[in-house]
C-alpha positions in Angstrom: 2.0 -2.9 -26.5 5.7 -3.6 -26.3 6.2 -0.1 -24.9 3.8 -0.9 -22.1 5.6 -4.1 -21.3 9.0 -2.3 -21.3 7.7 0.4 -19.0 6.2 -2.1 -16.6 9.4 -4.2 -16.6 11.5 -1.1 -15.9 9.2 0.1 -13.1 9.2 -3.4 -11.5 13.0 -3.6 -11.8 13.6 -0.2 -10.2 11.2 -0.9 -7.4 12.7 -4.4 -6.6 16.2 -3.0 -6.7 15.2 -0.2 -4.3 13.7 -2.8 -1.9 16.8 -4.9 -2.2 18.9 -1.8 -1.1 16.6 -1.2 1.8 17.0 -4.8 2.9 20.8 -4.5 2.6 20.8 -1.4 4.8 18.6 -3.2 7.3 21.3 -5.9 7.7 19.3 -8.6 5.9 21.9 -9.7 3.5 20.4 -13.0 2.4 17.0 -11.4 1.8 18.7 -8.6 -0.2 20.6 -11.0 -2.4 17.4 -13.0 -3.0 15.5 -9.9 -3.9 18.3 -8.8 -6.3 18.1 -12.2 -8.0 14.3 -11.7 -8.4 15.0 -8.3 -10.0 17.3 -10.0 -12.5 14.6 -12.6 -13.2 12.2 -9.8 -13.9 14.5 -8.5 -16.6 15.6 -11.7 -18.1 12.4 -13.9 -18.2 10.2 -11.7 -20.5 12.8 -12.2 -23.3 11.9 -15.9 -23.2 8.2 -15.5 -22.9 6.5 -12.2 -23.9 9.1 -10.4 -26.0 9.8 -13.1 -28.6 
């Protein structure tokens, strides 16, 4: 089960980072920074909730 969680977390992180880069290229700097912070939250929060 932890393998599935890790795979989903990695996929969501890569997708969100890709979207953040797309926003950055589209001159939406604030949206890009916010999306990058969301990607960091996707990586950090499971360690406090699911992956204890």
